[in-house]
Each structure stands twice: as structure tokens, then as C-alpha cells.
N, C-alpha and C positions, 0 to 999 in steps of 0.2 A: 700729585697723582702721576702715574706713568702713562705712556701712550695708550695702552690697552684700557686702562681705567677711564681716560679721557674719551676714547672712542665710545665706550659703553655709555658714559654719562651724556654725551652729546647726541648719540642716537636715541637714547631715552627721552631727552629734552625735545627732540624733533617730533617724536611720537605724540607729544602732548599738544602740538600745534593743530588748530582747526584749519580746514581749507580756506576759510575767509582770512585768517591770520597770515597764512602762507602767501595768499594773493596780495594782501595789503603790504606786508613786509617786503615782498619781492618787488613791488612797484616802487616803494620807498628807496630800496637799494638801487634800482635802475635809475631813478631820477637823481639820486645822490652822485652816481658816476659822472653825471654831466658837469660836476664841479672839478673833476680831475683834469689835469693838463695833458691828456693823452689823445686828443681828438684830431691831431694833425698827421696821423699815420694812415696807412692804407690797408694793411693786413691784420685782422683781428681774429683771434682764435677764441671760441666759446664752446663750452660744454652744453649738451642738451640735457635737460633735467630728467631725473628718474623720479617720477611723481610718487611711486609706491614707497620711496625712501624719504618722502617729504623734503626733497631738495628745493633750493631756491628756484623759482620759476624764471628761467632765463628768457622766456618769450618776450617780456617787456624790453629787456636789453637788446634782443635781436631786432625789435622794431626800431629802437634808437639807431643801431648800427645801419640798418637798411635805409632809414630815413636820412642818414648822413652819407649815403652812397659808399659805404665801406665794403671791402672785400671780406666776407664772413667765411671763416674756415671752421669746420666742425670735425671732431675726432671719431675714429673707428678703432676699437681696441682689439688686440690679438692676445687672447689669454694664453695661447701656446708659447709665444715669444716674450710676452710682457711688454710689448711695444705698442705705440699708437701710430696710425697713419692719419694724415690731415687731408680733408677734402673741401673744395670750394663749394659753398652752399649756393645753389642756383634755383631758378624756378622749376627745373627738371629733376632736382635731387630727390630720390626716393629714400624715405626714412623708414626703417623698420627696427623694432626692438630685438636685441639679441637675446640669447637664452638667460641672461642675467637681468633682463629688463631695461638695458641701456639703449635709448634711441640712438641709432647710428645711420650714416649713409650706406646704402647698399653698394654703391660704387660712384664713380664720377671723376672729376679732375683733381688729381693728387697735387698737393702743394708741399714743397720742401719746408722742413722746420726752419731752415735758415732765412726764409722769406718773411716769417712772422715777425710782427713788431709789438703787438700787445696780446697778452693772454689773460683771459678771465679764468681763474683757477678755482675748482671746487674744493671744499674742505669741510671737515666736521668741527674742528676747533683751531684756534690760532693764539699766539701769545704776543706780548707787547714788544717783542723783538722781531716779529714778522715770520716766525716759524709756524708751520701748519701741520696739521694731522689730517690725512685722508682716511680712506678705508683700509690702508695697510698693504696694498698690492704694489705700490711703488711706480705705477704707471706715469703719474705726473712728474715725479722726480727724474725718472729716466728721460721722459719727453723734454723737460726743461733743460736737462743737461745737453740735449742735442740741438738746442736753440742757440742763437748768437748771444754773447754775454750781455749785450745792452738791451735785450728784450725786457719789456715792462710787464711785470707779473702782478695782477690785481686779484686778490682773493675776494670772495663774496661770502658773507656769513650772516645768519639770522641773529647770532649771539655776539656779545662783547668778548674781548680777549681774556684769556687766563693770564696770570702773572708771568709764568714761565713754563715751557714744555721741557721736561727732563728728557734725557736720552737722545739728544740731537746728535746725528752722525754726519759725517762729511758729505754724504750723498743727499742730505736734506737741503733743498735749495729754498732760501727764504723769499718772502714776498717783498715787493716794493710798496704796495698799498693793500689795505683790506677795507672793504666797504660794508658797513652794517646799516640797518635801518636808521640808526641814530647818529652815525659819525663816519668820517673817513680817517683811517689810521695811515699815516705816512711814515714809513720806516727809514726815510732819508738815505736811501741807497743810490738814488739817481742824481 
């Protein structure tokens, strides 16, 4: 399957998930991340879930990060430039959904990409080599390219990997790990 076919397939698969399944699988993924050797860092970037698209609920992972006193950084997208800005999540951060339904900080303390150490990456599908497919706008590929090379990239997926994603291009940045409800995939790049 090509990227477009995989996008459609995994969007359709998500649509079949019941709210209780999303909650259960999201909690399993969050708990499974505790087995990763990523917890000695300070700056963690995490996406806020688009519930209408039946994304993984990152609220459980947010609780883990906050319970470990980590600096939590959340993105704000600029559809005009195709870039993302990163903001420190604090008790005073105001979150609003943008016109595409993405929950984002209104403003706050901006954090440079170079400071980030671990990024939890959204995706629709991934393969056994660590390549991922998102919604196709390239936000995360551009963002990851702006981060330091040693950043740890952790994908989160409800589903197991496909064998191989065709059409991989130079700008596609592979994951270091992907966590599913059943397993952690380690792509051995660290």
C-alpha cells in the first residue's frame, strides 16, 4: 500500500474504535512507556489529542510526566508556514482548539526545539523500520528536523506496524521507538 492508502486504512480503523477502547488502549500505551529508558531527561514534548479524530488520549501520559516533575512542552501549529512552536505547559496555560480541532496553547513561554530531549510523536501508521505516516502535512517531519540529532522520538500507536511503508523520502525522519498497547518496538537507532 502507498502512503495515501495507508492513511485511509488507519483513519477508517480508528473510526471503529469505541470510546472505552480508546481509553483502555491509551492507558496501556502510557503505562508501557514506563518500560522505556527515557525517564532521565528534563524536556518532554507531547501532542494534545484530537478526540474527534479518535487519537490516542495523551492525558494519561501527561499525568506520568507531571508526576515525574518533567518539563512538559506542547505544540502550536501554524498552517500558514507549516511550522510548529513549542510552549511550556504550566498551571496557567490556556488551551483552545484551533479551527482544525487541534487543542493548542493560546500563548505562553516558548521553548526552543534544541532544548527538547524526548518527543512523543503522533502517527496514523508505522512500519517495522520505524518510519511513520501522519496526516500528510509534514508538521512533525519539519519539526523533528529542527531538533538536535540525538533527540529521542517515541511514536504512539493503537495498531501494530505494517511490514514496510513505501515512498519513504529523505525528509521522513524515523522513530527510535513506537509504543502500542501490546508492545514496545525498538528501532535500535540510539
